[in-house]
TIRO-2110 file (N, C-alpha, C; in Angstrom, 1 decimal):
// TIRO-2110
124.5, 161.6, 258.3, N, 1, A
124.0, 160.4, 258.8, CA, 1, A
124.9, 159.3, 258.4, C, 1, A
125.2, 158.3, 259.2, N, 2, A
126.1, 157.2, 258.8, CA, 2, A
125.4, 156.3, 258.0, C, 2, A
126.0, 156.0, 256.7, N, 3, A
125.4, 155.2, 255.8, CA, 3, A
126.6, 154.2, 255.3, C, 3, A
126.1, 153.1, 254.6, N, 4, A
127.0, 152.2, 254.0, CA, 4, A
127.9, 153.0, 253.0, C, 4, A
127.4, 154.0, 252.2, N, 5, A
128.4, 154.7, 251.5, CA, 5, A
129.3, 155.5, 252.1, C, 5, A
129.0, 156.1, 253.2, N, 6, A
129.9, 156.9, 254.0, CA, 6, A
131.0, 155.9, 254.5, C, 6, A
130.6, 154.7, 255.0, N, 7, A
131.6, 153.8, 255.5, CA, 7, A
132.5, 153.3, 254.4, C, 7, A
132.0, 153.1, 253.3, N, 8, A
132.8, 152.7, 252.1, CA, 8, A
133.8, 153.7, 251.8, C, 8, A
133.4, 154.9, 251.6, N, 9, A
134.2, 156.1, 251.3, CA, 9, A
135.3, 156.3, 252.4, C, 9, A
135.1, 155.9, 253.6, N, 10, A
136.1, 155.9, 254.7, CA, 10, A
137.1, 154.9, 254.7, C, 10, A
136.9, 153.9, 253.8, N, 11, A
137.7, 152.8, 253.7, CA, 11, A
137.4, 151.5, 254.4, C, 11, A
136.2, 151.5, 254.9, N, 12, A
135.7, 150.2, 255.6, CA, 12, A
135.4, 149.2, 254.6, C, 12, A
135.7, 148.0, 254.9, N, 13, A
135.5, 146.7, 254.2, CA, 13, A
134.0, 146.4, 254.4, C, 13, A
133.1, 147.1, 253.9, N, 14, A
131.6, 147.0, 254.2, CA, 14, A
131.2, 145.6, 254.0, C, 14, A
131.5, 145.0, 252.9, N, 15, A
131.0, 143.7, 252.6, CA, 15, A
131.3, 142.6, 253.6, C, 15, A
132.5, 142.7, 254.1, N, 16, A
133.0, 141.8, 255.2, CA, 16, A
132.2, 142.0, 256.4, C, 16, A
132.0, 143.3, 256.8, N, 17, A
131.3, 143.7, 258.0, CA, 17, A
129.9, 143.3, 257.9, C, 17, A
129.3, 143.5, 256.8, N, 18, A
127.9, 143.1, 256.5, CA, 18, A
127.7, 141.6, 256.6, C, 18, A
128.7, 140.9, 256.0, N, 19, A
128.6, 139.4, 256.1, CA, 19, A
128.7, 138.8, 257.5, C, 19, A
129.3, 139.6, 258.4, N, 20, A
129.3, 139.2, 259.8, CA, 20, A
127.9, 139.4, 260.5, C, 20, A
127.2, 140.4, 259.9, N, 21, A
125.9, 140.8, 260.4, CA, 21, A
124.8, 140.1, 259.5, C, 21, A
125.1, 139.0, 258.8, N, 22, A
124.1, 138.3, 258.0, CA, 22, A
123.4, 139.3, 257.0, C, 22, A
124.1, 140.4, 256.5, N, 23, A
123.7, 141.2, 255.6, CA, 23, A
122.7, 142.2, 256.0, C, 23, A
122.5, 142.3, 257.3, N, 24, A
121.4, 143.3, 257.9, CA, 24, A
122.2, 144.7, 257.9, C, 24, A
121.8, 145.5, 257.1, N, 25, A
122.5, 146.9, 257.0, CA, 25, A
122.2, 147.7, 258.3, C, 25, A
120.8, 147.7, 258.7, N, 26, A
120.5, 148.5, 259.9, CA, 26, A
121.3, 148.1, 261.1, C, 26, A
121.3, 146.7, 261.2, N, 27, A
122.1, 146.1, 262.4, CA, 27, A
123.5, 146.5, 262.3, C, 27, A
124.2, 146.3, 261.2, N, 28, A
125.5, 146.7, 261.0, CA, 28, A
125.8, 148.2, 261.3, C, 28, A
124.9, 149.0, 260.8, N, 29, A
125.1, 150.4, 261.1, CA, 29, A
125.0, 150.9, 262.5, C, 29, A
124.1, 150.1, 263.1, N, 30, A
123.9, 150.4, 264.7, CA, 30, A
125.0, 149.8, 265.5, C, 30, A
125.7, 148.7, 265.0, N, 31, A
126.9, 148.3, 265.7, CA, 31, A
128.1, 149.2, 265.5, C, 31, A
128.2, 149.8, 264.2, N, 32, A
129.2, 150.8, 264.0, CA, 32, A
129.1, 152.0, 264.9, C, 32, A
127.8, 152.5, 264.9, N, 33, A
127.4, 153.6, 265.8, CA, 33, A
127.9, 153.3, 267.3, C, 33, A
127.5, 152.1, 267.7, N, 34, A
127.8, 151.9, 269.1, CA, 34, A
129.4, 151.7, 269.4, C, 34, A
130.1, 151.1, 268.3, N, 35, A
131.5, 151.0, 268.4, CA, 35, A
132.2, 152.3, 268.5, C, 35, A
131.7, 153.3, 267.8, N, 36, A
132.3, 154.6, 267.9, CA, 36, A
132.1, 155.3, 269.2, C, 36, A
131.2, 154.8, 270.0, N, 37, A
130.9, 155.3, 271.4, CA, 37, A
131.6, 154.5, 272.4, C, 37, A
132.4, 153.5, 272.0, N, 38, A
133.1, 152.6, 273.0, CA, 38, A
133.9, 153.4, 274.0, C, 38, A
133.7, 153.2, 275.3, N, 39, A
134.5, 153.9, 276.3, CA, 39, A
136.0, 153.6, 276.2, C, 39, A
136.4, 152.5, 275.6, N, 40, A
137.8, 152.3, 275.4, CA, 40, A
138.6, 153.3, 274.6, C, 40, A
137.9, 154.1, 273.8, N, 41, A
138.6, 155.1, 273.0, CA, 41, A
139.1, 156.1, 274.1, C, 41, A
138.2, 156.5, 275.1, N, 42, A
138.7, 157.4, 276.1, CA, 42, A
139.7, 156.8, 277.0, C, 42, A
139.6, 155.5, 277.4, N, 43, A
140.5, 154.9, 278.3, CA, 43, A
141.8, 154.8, 277.6, C, 43, A
141.9, 154.4, 276.3, N, 44, A
143.1, 154.3, 275.6, CA, 44, A
143.9, 155.7, 275.6, C, 44, A
143.2, 156.8, 275.3, N, 45, A
143.9, 158.1, 275.3, CA, 45, A
144.4, 158.5, 276.7, C, 45, A
143.6, 158.2, 277.7, N, 46, A
143.9, 158.5, 279.1, CA, 46, A
145.2, 157.7, 279.5, C, 46, A
145.1, 156.5, 279.3, N, 47, A
146.1, 155.6, 279.8, CA, 47, A
147.5, 155.7, 278.9, C, 47, A
147.4, 155.9, 277.7, N, 48, A
148.6, 156.2, 276.9, CA, 48, A
149.2, 157.5, 277.4, C, 48, A
148.5, 158.5, 277.6, N, 49, A
149.0, 159.8, 278.2, CA, 49, A
149.6, 159.5, 279.5, C, 49, A
149.1, 158.7, 280.4, N, 50, A
149.6, 158.4, 281.8, CA, 50, A
150.8, 157.5, 281.6, C, 50, A
151.1, 157.0, 280.4, N, 51, A
152.1, 155.9, 280.3, CA, 51, A
151.8, 154.6, 281.0, C, 51, A
150.4, 154.3, 281.3, N, 52, A
150.0, 153.1, 281.8, CA, 52, A
149.7, 152.1, 280.8, C, 52, A
150.9, 151.5, 280.3, N, 53, A
150.8, 150.7, 279.1, CA, 53, A
150.0, 149.5, 279.3, C, 53, A
149.9, 148.9, 280.5, N, 54, A
149.2, 147.7, 280.6, CA, 54, A
147.6, 147.9, 280.5, C, 54, A
147.2, 149.0, 281.0, N, 55, A
145.8, 149.4, 280.9, CA, 55, A
145.5, 149.9, 279.6, C, 55, A
146.4, 150.6, 279.0, N, 56, A
146.3, 151.0, 277.5, CA, 56, A
146.2, 149.9, 276.6, C, 56, A
147.0, 148.8, 276.9, N, 57, A
146.9, 147.6, 276.1, CA, 57, A
145.7, 147.0, 276.1, C, 57, A
145.1, 146.9, 277.3, N, 58, A
143.7, 146.2, 277.4, CA, 58, A
142.7, 147.0, 276.6, C, 58, A
142.7, 148.3, 276.7, N, 59, A
141.7, 149.2, 276.0, CA, 59, A
141.9, 148.9, 274.5, C, 59, A
143.3, 149.0, 274.0, N, 60, A
143.6, 148.9, 272.5, CA, 60, A
143.2, 147.5, 272.1, C, 60, A
143.4, 146.5, 272.8, N, 61, A
143.0, 145.1, 272.3, CA, 61, A
141.6, 144.9, 272.3, C, 61, A
140.8, 145.5, 273.1, N, 62, A
139.4, 145.5, 273.0, CA, 62, A
138.9, 146.2, 271.7, C, 62, A
139.4, 147.3, 271.6, N, 63, A
139.0, 148.1, 270.4, CA, 63, A
139.5, 147.4, 269.0, C, 63, A
140.6, 146.7, 269.1, N, 64, A
141.0, 146.0, 267.9, CA, 64, A
140.0, 144.9, 267.5, C, 64, A
139.5, 144.2, 268.5, N, 65, A
138.5, 143.1, 268.3, CA, 65, A
137.2, 143.8, 267.6, C, 65, A
136.7, 145.0, 268.3, N, 66, A
135.5, 145.6, 267.9, CA, 66, A
135.7, 146.1, 266.4, C, 66, A
136.7, 146.8, 266.2, N, 67, A
137.0, 147.4, 264.8, CA, 67, A
137.3, 146.4, 263.8, C, 67, A
137.9, 145.3, 264.1, N, 68, A
138.3, 144.3, 263.2, CA, 68, A
137.0, 143.6, 262.8, C, 68, A
136.1, 143.2, 263.8, N, 69, A
135.0, 142.6, 263.5, CA, 69, A
134.0, 143.4, 262.6, C, 69, A
134.0, 144.6, 262.8, N, 70, A
133.2, 145.4, 261.9, CA, 70, A
133.8, 145.9, 260.7, C, 70, A
135.2, 145.5, 260.4, N, 71, A
135.9, 145.9, 259.2, CA, 71, A
136.0, 147.3, 259.1, C, 71, A
136.4, 148.0, 259.9, N, 72, A
136.4, 149.4, 260.0, CA, 72, A
137.8, 149.8, 259.7, C, 72, A
138.3, 149.6, 258.5, N, 73, A
139.6, 149.9, 258.0, CA, 73, A
139.5, 151.5, 257.5, C, 73, A
140.5, 152.3, 257.8, N, 74, A
141.9, 151.9, 258.2, CA, 74, A
142.0, 152.1, 259.8, C, 74, A
140.9, 152.4, 260.5, N, 75, A
140.9, 152.5, 262.0, CA, 75, A
141.6, 151.2, 262.5, C, 75, A
141.2, 150.0, 261.9, N, 76, A
141.6, 148.8, 262.4, CA, 76, A
143.1, 148.6, 262.2, C, 76, A
143.7, 149.2, 261.1, N, 77, A
145.1, 149.1, 260.9, CA, 77, A
145.9, 149.9, 261.9, C, 77, A
145.4, 151.2, 262.3, N, 78, A
145.9, 152.0, 263.2, CA, 78, A
145.9, 151.4, 264.6, C, 78, A
144.8, 150.8, 265.0, N, 79, A
144.6, 150.2, 266.3, CA, 79, A
145.5, 148.9, 266.4, C, 79, A
145.7, 148.3, 265.3, N, 80, A
146.7, 147.1, 265.4, CA, 80, A
148.1, 147.5, 265.7, C, 80, A
148.5, 148.6, 265.1, N, 81, A
150.0, 149.1, 265.3, CA, 81, A
150.0, 149.5, 266.7, C, 81, A
149.0, 150.3, 267.2, N, 82, A
149.1, 150.8, 268.7, CA, 82, A
149.2, 149.4, 269.7, C, 82, A
148.2, 148.5, 269.3, N, 83, A
148.1, 147.4, 270.2, CA, 83, A
149.4, 146.5, 270.3, C, 83, A
150.1, 146.5, 269.2, N, 84, A
151.4, 145.7, 269.1, CA, 84, A
152.5, 146.4, 269.8, C, 84, A
152.5, 147.8, 269.7, N, 85, A
153.4, 148.6, 270.5, CA, 85, A
153.2, 148.5, 271.9, C, 85, A
152.0, 148.5, 272.3, N, 86, A
151.6, 148.4, 273.8, CA, 86, A
151.8, 147.0, 274.3, C, 86, A
151.6, 146.0, 273.5, N, 87, A
151.8, 144.6, 273.9, CA, 87, A
153.4, 144.4, 274.3, C, 87, A
154.2, 145.1, 273.5, N, 88, A
155.6, 145.1, 273.8, CA, 88, A
156.0, 146.1, 274.8, C, 88, A
155.0, 146.9, 275.4, N, 89, A
155.2, 147.9, 276.3, CA, 89, A
156.3, 148.9, 275.9, C, 89, A
156.2, 149.1, 274.6, N, 90, A
157.2, 150.2, 274.0, CA, 90, A
156.9, 151.5, 274.5, C, 90, A
158.0, 152.2, 274.9, N, 91, A
157.9, 153.6, 275.4, CA, 91, A
158.3, 154.5, 274.2, C, 91, A
157.3, 154.6, 273.3, N, 92, A
157.5, 155.4, 272.2, CA, 92, A
156.5, 156.6, 272.1, C, 92, A
156.7, 157.5, 271.3, N, 93, A
155.7, 158.6, 271.1, CA, 93, A
154.5, 158.1, 270.4, C, 93, A
153.5, 157.9, 271.1, N, 94, A
152.2, 157.5, 270.5, CA, 94, A
151.4, 158.5, 269.8, C, 94, A
151.8, 159.7, 269.9, N, 95, A
151.0, 160.8, 269.3, CA, 95, A
150.6, 160.6, 267.9, C, 95, A
151.6, 160.2, 267.1, N, 96, A
151.1, 160.1, 265.6, CA, 96, A
150.1, 159.0, 265.4, C, 96, A
150.3, 157.8, 266.1, N, 97, A
149.4, 156.8, 265.9, CA, 97, A
148.1, 157.1, 266.4, C, 97, A
148.1, 157.8, 267.6, N, 98, A
146.7, 158.2, 268.2, CA, 98, A
146.1, 159.2, 267.3, C, 98, A
146.8, 160.1, 266.7, N, 99, A
146.2, 161.2, 265.9, CA, 99, A
145.5, 160.6, 264.8, C, 99, A
146.2, 159.6, 264.1, N, 100, A
145.6, 159.1, 262.9, CA, 100, A
144.3, 158.3, 263.3, C, 100, A
144.2, 157.5, 264.4, N, 101, A
143.2, 156.8, 264.9, CA, 101, A
142.1, 157.7, 265.2, C, 101, A
142.3, 158.8, 265.9, N, 102, A
141.2, 159.6, 266.4, CA, 102, A
140.7, 160.7, 265.2, C, 102, A
141.6, 160.8, 264.3, N, 103, A
141.1, 161.6, 263.1, CA, 103, A
140.0, 160.9, 262.4, C, 103, A
140.3, 159.5, 262.1, N, 104, A
139.3, 158.7, 261.3, CA, 104, A
138.1, 158.6, 262.2, C, 104, A
138.3, 158.4, 263.5, N, 105, A
137.2, 158.2, 264.4, CA, 105, A
136.2, 159.5, 264.3, C, 105, A
136.8, 160.7, 264.3, N, 106, A
136.1, 161.9, 264.3, CA, 106, A
135.3, 162.1, 263.0, C, 106, A
135.9, 161.6, 261.8, N, 107, A
135.2, 161.6, 260.6, CA, 107, A
133.9, 160.7, 260.7, C, 107, A
134.0, 159.6, 261.2, N, 108, A
132.8, 158.7, 261.4, CA, 108, A
131.9, 159.2, 262.4, C, 108, A
132.3, 159.8, 263.5, N, 109, A
131.5, 160.4, 264.5, CA, 109, A
130.7, 161.4, 263.8, C, 109, A
131.3, 162.4, 263.1, N, 110, A
130.6, 163.4, 262.4, CA, 110, A
129.5, 162.8, 261.5, C, 110, A
129.8, 161.7, 260.8, N, 111, A
128.8, 161.2, 259.9, CA, 111, A
127.7, 160.6, 260.7, C, 111, A
128.0, 160.0, 261.8, N, 112, A
127.0, 159.3, 262.7, CA, 112, A
126.2, 160.4, 263.4, C, 112, A
126.5, 161.7, 263.3, N, 113, A
125.8, 162.7, 264.1, CA, 113, A
126.3, 162.9, 265.4, C, 113, A
127.5, 162.3, 265.9, N, 114, A
128.1, 162.4, 267.1, CA, 114, A
128.9, 163.7, 267.2, C, 114, A
129.8, 163.7, 268.3, N, 115, A
130.6, 164.8, 268.4, CA, 115, A
131.9, 164.7, 267.8, C, 115, A
END
């Protein structure tokens, strides 16, 4: 089950995330759960693989906002790196960046009872 303690252990800045949610833990946890289900994770993976950097940038930028507002570090750090590379339309190997992002997502998905 996804809890405040699980998020803290993952490196999330829970205090900042909770402050944005007026201290309402249940609300914050529900937003985190919804963020983990964001379709932009799938879009990002698909578009990076296809080297459609414009569409990949849009997905990454949207995720950057969501992850940042919820203070989900280090996922936020990884998505910032990806977003800036895509902003520059860099033709680099995104595999390492994507692996780091999706590994952290998988940890939280598991805690949230997802796949």
